[in-house]
BAKEZA-100496 format. One record per residue (C-alpha): residue number from 1; residue in three letters; x, y, z. Coordinates in nm, 4 decimals, decimal comma, m for minus. Example, Ala and Ser with C-alpha at 12.3 -4.5 7.8 and 13.67 -1.06 7.14 Angstrom:
<rec k="1" r="ala" east="1,2300" north="m0,4500" up="0,7800"/>
<rec k="2" r="ser" east="1,3670" north="m0,1060" up="0,7140"/>
! end
This chain:
<rec k="1" r="met" east="0,0008" north="m0,0017" up="0,0032"/>
<rec k="2" r="glu" east="0,2803" north="0,2373" up="0,0886"/>
<rec k="3" r="phe" east="0,4537" north="0,1651" up="m0,2344"/>
<rec k="4" r="gly" east="0,1279" north="0,2198" up="m0,4354"/>
<rec k="5" r="val" east="0,0831" north="0,5598" up="m0,2634"/>
<rec k="6" r="lys" east="0,4375" north="0,6655" up="m0,3590"/>
<rec k="7" r="gln" east="0,3991" north="0,5322" up="m0,7104"/>
<rec k="8" r="gly" east="0,0663" north="0,7111" up="m0,7606"/>
<rec k="9" r="leu" east="0,2184" north="1,0325" up="m0,6319"/>
<rec k="10" r="ile" east="0,5165" north="1,0164" up="m0,8595"/>
<rec k="11" r="lys" east="0,3044" north="0,9109" up="m1,1563"/>
<rec k="12" r="gly" east="0,0581" north="1,1929" up="m1,0992"/>
<rec k="13" r="met" east="0,3435" north="1,4484" up="m1,0772"/>
<rec k="14" r="leu" east="0,4913" north="1,3185" up="m1,4021"/>
<rec k="15" r="ile" east="0,1580" north="1,3234" up="m1,5887"/>
<rec k="16" r="gly" east="0,0759" north="1,6641" up="m1,4468"/>
<rec k="17" r="ser" east="0,4069" north="1,7990" up="m1,5582"/>
<rec k="18" r="met" east="0,3604" north="1,7080" up="m1,9239"/>
<rec k="19" r="gly" east="0,3300" north="2,0791" up="m1,9954"/>
<rec k="20" r="met" east="0,6858" north="2,1218" up="m1,8801"/>
<rec k="21" r="val" east="0,7907" north="1,9570" up="m2,2061"/>
<rec k="22" r="tyr" east="0,7400" north="2,2814" up="m2,3808"/>
<rec k="23" r="ala" east="0,9307" north="2,4785" up="m2,1233"/>
<rec k="24" r="asn" east="1,2057" north="2,2188" up="m2,1506"/>
<rec k="25" r="trp" east="1,2151" north="2,2673" up="m2,5260"/>
<rec k="26" r="ala" east="1,2387" north="2,6401" up="m2,4817"/>
<rec k="27" r="phe" east="1,5082" north="2,6073" up="m2,2255"/>
<rec k="28" r="gln" east="1,7151" north="2,3676" up="m2,4376"/>
<rec k="29" r="ala" east="1,6641" north="2,5912" up="m2,7414"/>
<rec k="30" r="trp" east="1,7996" north="2,8890" up="m2,5514"/>
<rec k="31" r="ile" east="2,0933" north="2,7059" up="m2,3957"/>
<rec k="32" r="gly" east="2,1650" north="2,5218" up="m2,7211"/>
<rec k="33" r="ser" east="2,1757" north="2,8453" up="m2,9182"/>
<rec k="34" r="ile" east="2,4205" north="2,9967" up="m2,6680"/>
<rec k="35" r="ile" east="2,6703" north="2,6988" up="m2,6666"/>
<rec k="36" r="thr" east="2,6357" north="2,6635" up="m3,0487"/>
<rec k="37" r="ile" east="2,7069" north="3,0360" up="m3,1194"/>
<rec k="38" r="glu" east="2,9434" north="3,1324" up="m2,8373"/>
<rec k="39" r="arg" east="3,1250" north="2,8024" up="m2,7725"/>
<rec k="40" r="gly" east="3,1317" north="2,6510" up="m3,1199"/>
<rec k="41" r="glu" east="2,9275" north="2,3295" up="m3,0512"/>
<rec k="42" r="arg" east="2,7654" north="2,1570" up="m3,3558"/>
<rec k="43" r="gly" east="2,3958" north="2,2263" up="m3,3838"/>
<rec k="44" r="gly" east="2,3070" north="1,8591" up="m3,4711"/>
<rec k="45" r="leu" east="2,4555" north="1,7274" up="m3,1531"/>
<rec k="46" r="thr" east="2,2810" north="1,9986" up="m2,9460"/>
<rec k="47" r="phe" east="1,9399" north="1,9031" up="m3,1032"/>
<rec k="48" r="ala" east="2,0008" north="1,5242" up="m3,0514"/>
<rec k="49" r="cys" east="2,0871" north="1,5824" up="m2,6871"/>
<rec k="50" r="gly" east="1,7601" north="1,7701" up="m2,6332"/>
<rec k="51" r="ile" east="1,5581" north="1,4892" up="m2,7985"/>
<rec k="52" r="cys" east="1,7259" north="1,2254" up="m2,5777"/>
<rec k="53" r="val" east="1,6501" north="1,4082" up="m2,2546"/>
<rec k="54" r="ile" east="1,2821" north="1,4430" up="m2,3434"/>
<rec k="55" r="trp" east="1,2300" north="1,0910" up="m2,4634"/>
<rec k="56" r="gly" east="1,4282" north="0,9515" up="m2,1744"/>
<rec k="57" r="gly" east="1,1910" north="1,1184" up="m1,9319"/>
<rec k="58" r="leu" east="0,8865" north="0,9810" up="m2,1125"/>
<rec k="59" r="phe" east="1,0203" north="0,6238" up="m2,1034"/>
<rec k="60" r="ile" east="1,1023" north="0,6467" up="m1,7332"/>
<rec k="61" r="met" east="0,7402" north="0,7396" up="m1,6728"/>
<rec k="62" r="asn" east="0,6236" north="0,4462" up="m1,8796"/>
<rec k="63" r="val" east="0,8423" north="0,2034" up="m1,6767"/>
<rec k="64" r="leu" east="0,7009" north="0,3054" up="m1,3370"/>
<rec k="65" r="pro" east="0,3737" north="0,0921" up="m1,3659"/>
<rec k="66" r="asn" east="0,5816" north="m0,2173" up="m1,4184"/>
<rec k="67" r="leu" east="0,7651" north="m0,1720" up="m1,0871"/>
<rec k="68" r="ser" east="0,4557" north="m0,3001" up="m0,9065"/>
<rec k="69" r="phe" east="0,4996" north="m0,6386" up="m1,0812"/>
<rec k="70" r="ile" east="0,8622" north="m0,6505" up="m0,9758"/>
<rec k="71" r="leu" east="0,7731" north="m0,5694" up="m0,6152"/>
<rec k="72" r="glu" east="0,4997" north="m0,8327" up="m0,6183"/>
<rec k="73" r="ala" east="0,7296" north="m1,1013" up="m0,7561"/>
<rec k="74" r="thr" east="0,9929" north="m1,0160" up="m0,4943"/>
<rec k="75" r="ser" east="0,7363" north="m1,0429" up="m0,2160"/>
<rec k="76" r="val" east="0,6176" north="m1,3852" up="m0,3426"/>
<rec k="77" r="ile" east="0,9660" north="m1,5203" up="m0,3732"/>
<rec k="78" r="ala" east="1,0470" north="m1,4022" up="m0,0209"/>
<rec k="79" r="arg" east="0,7427" north="m1,5945" up="0,1121"/>
<rec k="80" r="met" east="0,8444" north="m1,9050" up="m0,0855"/>
<rec k="81" r="leu" east="1,1988" north="m1,8997" up="0,0512"/>
<rec k="82" r="gln" east="1,0649" north="m1,8419" up="0,3969"/>
<rec k="83" r="thr" east="0,8454" north="m2,1515" up="0,3658"/>
<rec k="84" r="ile" east="1,1270" north="m2,3620" up="0,2171"/>
<rec k="85" r="glu" east="1,3764" north="m2,2661" up="0,4859"/>
<rec k="86" r="arg" east="1,1248" north="m2,3005" up="0,7732"/>
<rec k="87" r="asp" east="1,2164" north="m2,5585" up="1,0325"/>
<rec k="88" r="ser" east="0,9091" north="m2,7871" up="1,0558"/>
<rec k="89" r="ala" east="0,7898" north="m2,8868" up="1,3969"/>
<rec k="90" r="ile" east="0,7242" north="m3,2338" up="1,2544"/>
<rec k="91" r="asp" east="1,0486" north="m3,4270" up="1,1980"/>
<rec k="92" r="thr" east="1,0880" north="m3,4991" up="0,8325"/>
<rec k="93" r="gln" east="1,4307" north="m3,6580" up="0,8586"/>
<rec k="94" r="lys" east="1,5093" north="m4,0290" up="0,8437"/>
<rec k="95" r="arg" east="1,5150" north="m4,0643" up="1,2208"/>
<rec k="96" r="gly" east="1,2502" north="m4,2794" up="1,3885"/>
<rec k="97" r="lys" east="1,1490" north="m4,6408" up="1,4213"/>
<rec k="98" r="val" east="1,0541" north="m4,8554" up="1,1272"/>
<rec k="99" r="leu" east="0,8246" north="m5,1519" up="1,1988"/>
<rec k="100" r="gly" east="0,9038" north="m5,4755" up="1,0216"/>
<rec k="101" r="his" east="0,5507" north="m5,5352" up="0,9044"/>
<rec k="102" r="gly" east="0,2690" north="m5,3015" up="0,9924"/>
<rec k="103" r="lys" east="m0,0673" north="m5,4597" up="1,0717"/>
<rec k="104" r="gly" east="m0,2813" north="m5,1438" up="1,0641"/>
<rec k="105" r="lys" east="m0,4288" north="m5,1139" up="1,4145"/>
<rec k="106" r="val" east="m0,4963" north="m4,7419" up="1,4868"/>
<rec k="107" r="glu" east="m0,5734" north="m4,5890" up="1,8268"/>
<rec k="108" r="phe" east="m0,6682" north="m4,2378" up="1,9333"/>
<rec k="109" r="lys" east="m0,6177" north="m4,1737" up="2,3057"/>
<rec k="110" r="glu" east="m0,7482" north="m3,8501" up="2,4564"/>
<rec k="111" r="val" east="m0,6695" north="m3,6546" up="2,1459"/>
<rec k="112" r="tyr" east="m0,7254" north="m3,2773" up="2,1551"/>
<rec k="113" r="phe" east="m0,6599" north="m3,0706" up="1,8433"/>
<rec k="114" r="ser" east="m0,7079" north="m2,7250" up="1,7038"/>
<rec k="115" r="tyr" east="m0,5779" north="m2,5975" up="1,3733"/>
<rec k="116" r="pro" east="m0,2886" north="m2,3492" up="1,4070"/>
<rec k="117" r="ser" east="m0,4826" north="m2,0842" up="1,2128"/>
<rec k="118" r="arg" east="m0,7776" north="m2,1158" up="1,4578"/>
<rec k="119" r="pro" east="m0,6188" north="m2,2078" up="1,7959"/>
<rec k="120" r="asp" east="m0,9277" north="m2,0983" up="1,9890"/>
<rec k="121" r="thr" east="m1,1602" north="m2,3312" up="1,7940"/>
<rec k="122" r="pro" east="m1,1224" north="m2,6924" up="1,9126"/>
<rec k="123" r="val" east="m1,1771" north="m2,9551" up="1,6471"/>
<rec k="124" r="leu" east="m1,1230" north="m3,2719" up="1,8485"/>
<rec k="125" r="gln" east="m1,1963" north="m3,2755" up="2,2199"/>
<rec k="126" r="gly" east="m1,0607" north="m3,5770" up="2,4142"/>
<rec k="127" r="leu" east="m1,1237" north="m3,8255" up="2,1392"/>
<rec k="128" r="asn" east="m1,0853" north="m4,1938" up="2,2187"/>
<rec k="129" r="leu" east="m1,1173" north="m4,4468" up="1,9410"/>
<rec k="130" r="thr" east="m0,9724" north="m4,7882" up="1,8478"/>
<rec k="131" r="ile" east="m0,9687" north="m4,9141" up="1,4868"/>
<rec k="132" r="trp" east="m0,8683" north="m5,2797" up="1,4600"/>
<rec k="133" r="ala" east="m0,6479" north="m5,4044" up="1,1785"/>
<rec k="134" r="gly" east="m0,8267" north="m5,5078" up="0,8661"/>
<rec k="135" r="lys" east="m1,1574" north="m5,3413" up="0,9590"/>
<rec k="136" r="thr" east="m1,3449" north="m5,0784" up="0,7639"/>
<rec k="137" r="val" east="m1,4519" north="m4,7737" up="0,9600"/>
<rec k="138" r="gly" east="m1,6748" north="m4,4943" up="0,8343"/>
<rec k="139" r="phe" east="m1,6884" north="m4,1440" up="0,9807"/>
<rec k="140" r="val" east="m2,0002" north="m3,9332" up="0,9469"/>
<rec k="141" r="gly" east="m2,1132" north="m3,6054" up="1,0985"/>
<rec k="142" r="gly" east="m2,1893" north="m3,2503" up="1,0121"/>
<rec k="143" r="ser" east="m1,9437" north="m3,0028" up="0,8591"/>
<rec k="144" r="gly" east="m1,6741" north="m2,9092" up="1,1037"/>
<rec k="145" r="ser" east="m1,7313" north="m3,2155" up="1,3241"/>
<rec k="146" r="gly" east="m1,3665" north="m3,3319" up="1,2704"/>
<rec k="147" r="lys" east="m1,4042" north="m3,6098" up="1,0128"/>
<rec k="148" r="ser" east="m1,1279" north="m3,5105" up="0,7730"/>
<rec k="149" r="thr" east="m0,9044" north="m3,4149" up="1,0695"/>
<rec k="150" r="phe" east="m0,8594" north="m3,7833" up="1,1382"/>
<rec k="151" r="ile" east="m0,6754" north="m3,8227" up="0,8081"/>
<rec k="152" r="ser" east="m0,4583" north="m3,5118" up="0,8596"/>
<rec k="153" r="leu" east="m0,3523" north="m3,6285" up="1,2044"/>
<rec k="154" r="leu" east="m0,2911" north="m3,9863" up="1,0978"/>
<rec k="155" r="glu" east="m0,0770" north="m3,8834" up="0,8038"/>
<rec k="156" r="arg" east="0,1001" north="m3,6339" up="1,0402"/>
<rec k="157" r="phe" east="0,0211" north="m3,3305" up="0,8394"/>
<rec k="158" r="tyr" east="m0,0431" north="m3,1980" up="1,1915"/>
<rec k="159" r="asp" east="0,0324" north="m3,3218" up="1,5427"/>
<rec k="160" r="pro" east="m0,2300" north="m3,3262" up="1,8159"/>
<rec k="161" r="asp" east="m0,2164" north="m3,0641" up="2,0871"/>
<rec k="162" r="lys" east="m0,2691" north="m3,3324" up="2,3537"/>
<rec k="163" r="gly" east="m0,3064" north="m3,7078" up="2,3547"/>
<rec k="164" r="lys" east="m0,1482" north="m3,9872" up="2,1465"/>
<rec k="165" r="ile" east="m0,2133" north="m4,1522" up="1,8187"/>
<rec k="166" r="leu" east="m0,0786" north="m4,5137" up="1,8061"/>
<rec k="167" r="leu" east="m0,0171" north="m4,7377" up="1,5070"/>
<rec k="168" r="asp" east="0,0211" north="m5,1048" up="1,6083"/>
<rec k="169" r="gly" east="0,0910" north="m4,9866" up="1,9606"/>
<rec k="170" r="tyr" east="0,3640" north="m4,7323" up="1,8744"/>
<rec k="171" r="asp" east="0,3207" north="m4,3591" up="1,9022"/>
<rec k="172" r="ile" east="0,3355" north="m4,2299" up="1,5441"/>
<rec k="173" r="lys" east="0,5631" north="m3,9429" up="1,6597"/>
<rec k="174" r="arg" east="0,8291" north="m4,2104" up="1,7235"/>
<rec k="175" r="leu" east="0,7975" north="m4,3667" up="1,3771"/>
<rec k="176" r="gln" east="0,9945" north="m4,2603" up="1,0738"/>
<rec k="177" r="leu" east="0,7699" north="m4,0170" up="0,8899"/>
<rec k="178" r="lys" east="0,8452" north="m4,1465" up="0,5384"/>
<rec k="179" r="trp" east="0,7824" north="m4,5066" up="0,6394"/>
<rec k="180" r="leu" east="0,4618" north="m4,4024" up="0,8217"/>
<rec k="181" r="arg" east="0,3215" north="m4,2386" up="0,5125"/>
<rec k="182" r="ser" east="0,4307" north="m4,5293" up="0,2973"/>
<rec k="183" r="gln" east="0,1955" north="m4,7508" up="0,4991"/>
<rec k="184" r="met" east="m0,1040" north="m4,5411" up="0,3949"/>
<rec k="185" r="gly" east="m0,2804" north="m4,4780" up="0,0658"/>
<rec k="186" r="leu" east="m0,4918" north="m4,1593" up="0,0423"/>
<rec k="187" r="val" east="m0,7681" north="m4,0961" up="m0,2097"/>
<rec k="188" r="asn" east="m0,9235" north="m3,7475" up="m0,1960"/>
<rec k="189" r="gln" east="m1,2477" north="m3,6155" up="m0,3272"/>
<rec k="190" r="glu" east="m1,0732" north="m3,4356" up="m0,6166"/>
<rec k="191" r="pro" east="m0,7801" north="m3,6501" up="m0,7425"/>
<rec k="192" r="val" east="m0,4748" north="m3,4623" up="m0,8699"/>
<rec k="193" r="leu" east="m0,3452" north="m3,5972" up="m1,1995"/>
<rec k="194" r="phe" east="m0,0453" north="m3,4551" up="m1,3808"/>
<rec k="195" r="ala" east="m0,0087" north="m3,3760" up="m1,7495"/>
<rec k="196" r="thr" east="0,1640" north="m3,7024" up="m1,8333"/>
<rec k="197" r="ser" east="0,0660" north="m4,0610" up="m1,9082"/>
<rec k="198" r="ile" east="m0,1588" north="m4,2850" up="m1,6947"/>
<rec k="199" r="lys" east="0,1405" north="m4,5036" up="m1,6208"/>
<rec k="200" r="glu" east="0,3459" north="m4,2085" up="m1,4938"/>
<rec k="201" r="asn" east="0,0574" north="m4,0837" up="m1,2800"/>
<rec k="202" r="ile" east="0,0321" north="m4,4236" up="m1,1074"/>
<rec k="203" r="leu" east="0,4136" north="m4,4414" up="m1,0643"/>
<rec k="204" r="phe" east="0,4208" north="m4,1220" up="m0,8705"/>
<rec k="205" r="arg" east="0,3279" north="m4,3281" up="m0,5644"/>
<rec k="206" r="lys" east="0,6351" north="m4,5530" up="m0,6101"/>
<rec k="207" r="glu" east="0,8911" north="m4,4524" up="m0,8710"/>
<rec k="208" r="gly" east="1,0669" north="m4,7361" up="m1,0408"/>
<rec k="209" r="ala" east="0,7953" north="m4,9926" up="m0,9712"/>
<rec k="210" r="ala" east="0,7752" north="m5,2803" up="m1,2198"/>
<rec k="211" r="met" east="0,5015" north="m5,2676" up="m1,4857"/>
<rec k="212" r="glu" east="0,3333" north="m5,5778" up="m1,3497"/>
<rec k="213" r="his" east="0,2829" north="m5,3943" up="m1,0165"/>
<rec k="214" r="val" east="0,1211" north="m5,1075" up="m1,1977"/>
<rec k="215" r="ile" east="m0,1101" north="m5,3432" up="m1,3816"/>
<rec k="216" r="ser" east="m0,1949" north="m5,5235" up="m1,0614"/>
<rec k="217" r="ala" east="m0,2822" north="m5,1962" up="m0,8862"/>
<rec k="218" r="ala" east="m0,4938" north="m5,0932" up="m1,1810"/>
<rec k="219" r="lys" east="m0,6841" north="m5,4180" up="m1,1757"/>
<rec k="220" r="thr" east="m0,7517" north="m5,3865" up="m0,8029"/>
<rec k="221" r="ala" east="m0,8765" north="m5,0331" up="m0,8653"/>
<rec k="222" r="asn" east="m1,1142" north="m5,1589" up="m1,1400"/>
<rec k="223" r="ala" east="m0,9241" north="m4,9392" up="m1,3887"/>
<rec k="224" r="gln" east="m0,7675" north="m5,2022" up="m1,6137"/>
<rec k="225" r="asp" east="m1,0673" north="m5,2428" up="m1,8414"/>
<rec k="226" r="phe" east="m1,0954" north="m4,8803" up="m1,9483"/>
<rec k="227" r="ile" east="m0,7193" north="m4,8341" up="m1,9704"/>
<rec k="228" r="val" east="m0,6603" north="m5,1145" up="m2,2205"/>
<rec k="229" r="lys" east="m0,9397" north="m4,9745" up="m2,4366"/>
<rec k="230" r="leu" east="m0,7656" north="m4,6422" up="m2,4796"/>
<rec k="231" r="pro" east="m0,5626" north="m4,5970" up="m2,8061"/>
<rec k="232" r="asp" east="m0,2229" north="m4,5863" up="m2,6231"/>
<rec k="233" r="gly" east="m0,3191" north="m4,7912" up="m2,3170"/>
<rec k="234" r="tyr" east="m0,1042" north="m4,6980" up="m2,0163"/>
<rec k="235" r="asp" east="0,0898" north="m4,4493" up="m2,2287"/>
<rec k="236" r="thr" east="m0,2272" north="m4,2388" up="m2,2893"/>
<rec k="237" r="gln" east="m0,1726" north="m3,8720" up="m2,1991"/>
<rec k="238" r="val" east="m0,4345" north="m3,7555" up="m1,9420"/>
<rec k="239" r="gly" east="m0,3832" north="m3,3808" up="m2,0022"/>
<rec k="240" r="lys" east="m0,3510" north="m3,1119" up="m1,7416"/>
<rec k="241" r="phe" east="m0,5349" north="m3,2155" up="m1,4233"/>
<rec k="242" r="gly" east="m0,6618" north="m3,5197" up="m1,6146"/>
<rec k="243" r="val" east="m0,8998" north="m3,3354" up="m1,8377"/>
<rec k="244" r="gln" east="m0,8891" north="m3,6136" up="m2,0954"/>
<rec k="245" r="leu" east="m1,0519" north="m3,8573" up="m1,8506"/>
<rec k="246" r="ser" east="m1,3969" north="m3,8667" up="m1,6974"/>
<rec k="247" r="gly" east="m1,4453" north="m3,8153" up="m1,3210"/>
<rec k="248" r="gly" east="m1,4811" north="m4,1864" up="m1,2543"/>
<rec k="249" r="gln" east="m1,1709" north="m4,2762" up="m1,4604"/>
<rec k="250" r="lys" east="m0,9616" north="m4,0180" up="m1,2849"/>
<rec k="251" r="gln" east="m1,0742" north="m4,1427" up="m0,9442"/>
<rec k="252" r="arg" east="m0,9853" north="m4,5033" up="m1,0396"/>
<rec k="253" r="val" east="m0,6387" north="m4,3978" up="m1,1551"/>
<rec k="254" r="ala" east="m0,5983" north="m4,2170" up="m0,8203"/>
<rec k="255" r="ile" east="m0,7018" north="m4,5361" up="m0,6380"/>
<rec k="256" r="ala" east="m0,4498" north="m4,7395" up="m0,8384"/>
<rec k="257" r="arg" east="m0,1797" north="m4,4887" up="m0,7462"/>
<rec k="258" r="ala" east="m0,2732" north="m4,5203" up="m0,3779"/>
<rec k="259" r="leu" east="m0,2561" north="m4,9005" up="m0,3977"/>
<rec k="260" r="leu" east="0,0718" north="m4,9303" up="m0,5745"/>
<rec k="261" r="arg" east="0,2695" north="m4,9587" up="m0,2484"/>
<rec k="262" r="asn" east="0,0215" north="m5,2142" up="m0,1117"/>
<rec k="263" r="pro" east="m0,0548" north="m4,9917" up="0,1905"/>
<rec k="264" r="arg" east="m0,1810" north="m5,1420" up="0,5179"/>
<rec k="265" r="ile" east="m0,4158" north="m4,8484" up="0,5722"/>
<rec k="266" r="leu" east="m0,6430" north="m4,6980" up="0,3053"/>
<rec k="267" r="leu" east="m0,7748" north="m4,3502" up="0,3624"/>
<rec k="268" r="leu" east="m1,0776" north="m4,2350" up="0,1659"/>
<rec k="269" r="asp" east="m1,1721" north="m3,8711" up="0,2056"/>
<rec k="270" r="glu" east="m1,5143" north="m3,8414" up="0,0352"/>
<rec k="271" r="ala" east="m1,3701" north="m4,0331" up="m0,2605"/>
<rec k="272" r="thr" east="m1,7076" north="m4,0670" up="m0,4486"/>
<rec k="273" r="ser" east="m1,8991" north="m3,7512" up="m0,3412"/>
<rec k="274" r="ala" east="m1,8102" north="m3,5577" up="m0,6591"/>
<rec k="275" r="leu" east="m1,9252" north="m3,8342" up="m0,8971"/>
<rec k="276" r="asp" east="m2,2477" north="m3,9063" up="m1,0724"/>
<rec k="277" r="ala" east="m2,4575" north="m4,2118" up="m0,9755"/>
<rec k="278" r="gln" east="m2,3174" north="m4,4437" up="m1,2478"/>
<rec k="279" r="ser" east="m1,9534" north="m4,3468" up="m1,1889"/>
<rec k="280" r="glu" east="m2,0036" north="m4,3676" up="m0,8171"/>
<rec k="281" r="ser" east="m2,1191" north="m4,7305" up="m0,8331"/>
<rec k="282" r="ile" east="m1,8111" north="m4,8251" up="m1,0449"/>
<rec k="283" r="val" east="m1,5717" north="m4,6431" up="m0,8137"/>
<rec k="284" r="gln" east="m1,7396" north="m4,7793" up="m0,5043"/>
<rec k="285" r="glu" east="m1,6973" north="m5,1311" up="m0,6382"/>
<rec k="286" r="ala" east="m1,3259" north="m5,0575" up="m0,6839"/>
<rec k="287" r="leu" east="m1,3005" north="m4,9224" up="m0,3331"/>
<rec k="288" r="asp" east="m1,4769" north="m5,2246" up="m0,1855"/>
<rec k="289" r="his" east="m1,2286" north="m5,4469" up="m0,3693"/>
<rec k="290" r="ala" east="m0,9351" north="m5,2364" up="m0,2609"/>
<rec k="291" r="ser" east="m1,0426" north="m5,2402" up="0,1073"/>
<rec k="292" r="ile" east="m1,0123" north="m5,6189" up="0,1423"/>
<rec k="293" r="gly" east="m0,7383" north="m5,7122" up="0,3853"/>
<rec k="294" r="arg" east="m0,6621" north="m5,3465" up="0,4736"/>
<rec k="295" r="thr" east="m0,7599" north="m5,1124" up="0,7541"/>
<rec k="296" r="thr" east="m0,9881" north="m4,8643" up="0,5749"/>
<rec k="297" r="leu" east="m1,0973" north="m4,5260" up="0,7050"/>
<rec k="298" r="ile" east="m1,3823" north="m4,3630" up="0,5116"/>
<rec k="299" r="val" east="m1,4856" north="m4,0066" up="0,5491"/>
<rec k="300" r="ala" east="m1,8300" north="m3,9667" up="0,3772"/>
<rec k="301" r="his" east="m2,1312" north="m3,7458" up="0,3423"/>
<rec k="302" r="arg" east="m2,3156" north="m4,0040" up="0,1265"/>
<rec k="303" r="leu" east="m2,4124" north="m4,2728" up="0,3731"/>
<rec k="304" r="thr" east="m2,4339" north="m4,5280" up="0,0906"/>
<rec k="305" r="thr" east="m2,0534" north="m4,5528" up="0,0966"/>
<rec k="306" r="ile" east="m2,0318" north="m4,6711" up="0,4550"/>
<rec k="307" r="cys" east="m2,3439" north="m4,8872" up="0,5024"/>
<rec k="308" r="lys" east="m2,1341" north="m5,2033" up="0,4840"/>
<rec k="309" r="ala" east="m1,8572" north="m5,0778" up="0,7136"/>
<rec k="310" r="asp" east="m1,7605" north="m5,2886" up="1,0158"/>
<rec k="311" r="leu" east="m1,7851" north="m4,9831" up="1,2313"/>
<rec k="312" r="ile" east="m1,9549" north="m4,6437" up="1,1811"/>
<rec k="313" r="val" east="m1,8458" north="m4,3529" up="1,4006"/>
<rec k="314" r="val" east="m2,0745" north="m4,0530" up="1,4329"/>
<rec k="315" r="leu" east="m1,8911" north="m3,7322" up="1,5258"/>
<rec k="316" r="gln" east="m2,0262" north="m3,4100" up="1,6702"/>
<rec k="317" r="ser" east="m1,8132" north="m3,1168" up="1,7801"/>
<rec k="318" r="gly" east="m1,5003" north="m3,3337" up="1,7854"/>
<rec k="319" r="lys" east="m1,6517" north="m3,6091" up="1,9995"/>
<rec k="320" r="val" east="m1,7816" north="m3,9583" up="1,9241"/>
<rec k="321" r="ile" east="m2,1527" north="m3,9535" up="2,0057"/>
<rec k="322" r="glu" east="m2,2441" north="m4,2886" up="1,8502"/>
<rec k="323" r="ser" east="m2,0566" north="m4,5896" up="1,7131"/>
<rec k="324" r="gly" east="m2,1512" north="m4,9355" up="1,5895"/>
<rec k="325" r="ser" east="m2,2546" north="m5,1152" up="1,2723"/>
<rec k="326" r="his" east="m2,5328" north="m4,9867" up="1,0504"/>
<rec k="327" r="glu" east="m2,7868" north="m5,2204" up="1,2003"/>
<rec k="328" r="glu" east="m2,6890" north="m5,1339" up="1,5546"/>
<rec k="329" r="leu" east="m2,7045" north="m4,7572" up="1,4942"/>
<rec k="330" r="met" east="m3,0383" north="m4,7787" up="1,3208"/>
<rec k="331" r="his" east="m3,1936" north="m4,9290" up="1,6401"/>
<rec k="332" r="met" east="m3,0004" north="m4,7116" up="1,8813"/>
<rec k="333" r="lys" east="m3,2111" north="m4,4977" up="2,1181"/>
<rec k="334" r="asn" east="m3,1582" north="m4,1326" up="2,1745"/>
<rec k="335" r="gly" east="m3,0999" north="m3,9597" up="2,5084"/>
<rec k="336" r="glu" east="m3,4687" north="m3,9669" up="2,5871"/>
<rec k="337" r="gly" east="m3,4908" north="m4,3474" up="2,5537"/>
<rec k="338" r="glu" east="m3,6729" north="m4,3332" up="2,2217"/>
<rec k="339" r="glu" east="m3,5569" north="m4,5073" up="1,9065"/>
<rec k="340" r="gly" east="m3,3865" north="m4,2898" up="1,6487"/>
<rec k="341" r="gly" east="m3,0335" north="m4,1698" up="1,7346"/>
<rec k="342" r="ala" east="m2,8287" north="m3,9196" up="1,5395"/>
<rec k="343" r="tyr" east="m2,7233" north="m4,1713" up="1,2712"/>
<rec k="344" r="ser" east="m3,0777" north="m4,2984" up="1,2261"/>
<rec k="345" r="lys" east="m3,2051" north="m3,9481" up="1,1740"/>
<rec k="346" r="met" east="m2,9350" north="m3,8863" up="0,9125"/>
<rec k="347" r="val" east="m3,0266" north="m4,2002" up="0,7192"/>
<rec k="348" r="his" east="m3,3932" north="m4,1212" up="0,7260"/>
<rec k="349" r="thr" east="m3,3394" north="m3,7564" up="0,6251"/>
<rec k="350" r="ala" east="m3,1152" north="m3,8597" up="0,3299"/>
<rec k="351" r="lys" east="m3,3262" north="m4,1713" up="0,2496"/>
<rec k="352" r="trp" east="m3,0077" north="m4,3754" up="0,1935"/>
<rec k="353" r="cys" east="m2,9050" north="m4,7248" up="0,3089"/>
<rec k="354" r="thr" east="m3,2597" north="m4,8376" up="0,2959"/>
! end
């Protein structure tokens, strides 16, 4: 803002002084005549000098508006360098314990958490939850109830303010971060595909993997059928952000990428909520197949995606208010002893899972 005020002042002065050009011409003509007549200077050089002074001033005025772009670029680069050189509170080095073979049991013990940008707004408040290895757990609740926060904390994008998160009995803070994240496969609502081939997009999860592993992951993700029908197969270019593929196809490629490392834990953050009904059924079938033998955490707004889960957790204000299977929750009673708990009301309101 300060630079803009100075720039506007200088620019206004220069534009307002355009009339001084004529005074400048008159002054140069007077001085030029004196040095030409009395001092013997050549008239051509004197005239050229006057032209250079005037045009130089005009070009300087034209350059000033571009200084704002230079200042903006400098400011952006400074913030980028500050981010790159920042010492993260989460250890990203190779220190930490590596488990021989992760099973996938996850435990949250008295976990409290608030996002750094909103420290006065608690997201999780004393959360206690055990997710057994190989089970599928669905998380439902209103916006801001803390569903997606589970994934951020488990991946260690953030660390809890209080409490512990355990993987197979070990505090995840004591585990090597790279190994921890290699045990998890994440599929988001909007998959990010890069402007390269399908094969390369899948290989981003594990560079250098053999082609048979890529094909195996694609089969598990129910993507093999549509890939082989493409003109170039796995070498088909998907375009920027995957614009050459449909929403369901992009999602299945993202699932294949998540499965390439054969993760013990599969994290699904509303993976089907942005798809139409036909694409959703195809992708859901792929997710059901991919969940076999893995600990699967599903964050969903559409209750159809979690009806078959082993455990459904209902969150409200960062706390677990109900948990159980679909059948158990449908027959759960509310605080007044009447049938129809929070989950049952959600199901009847949405008319799903019936």
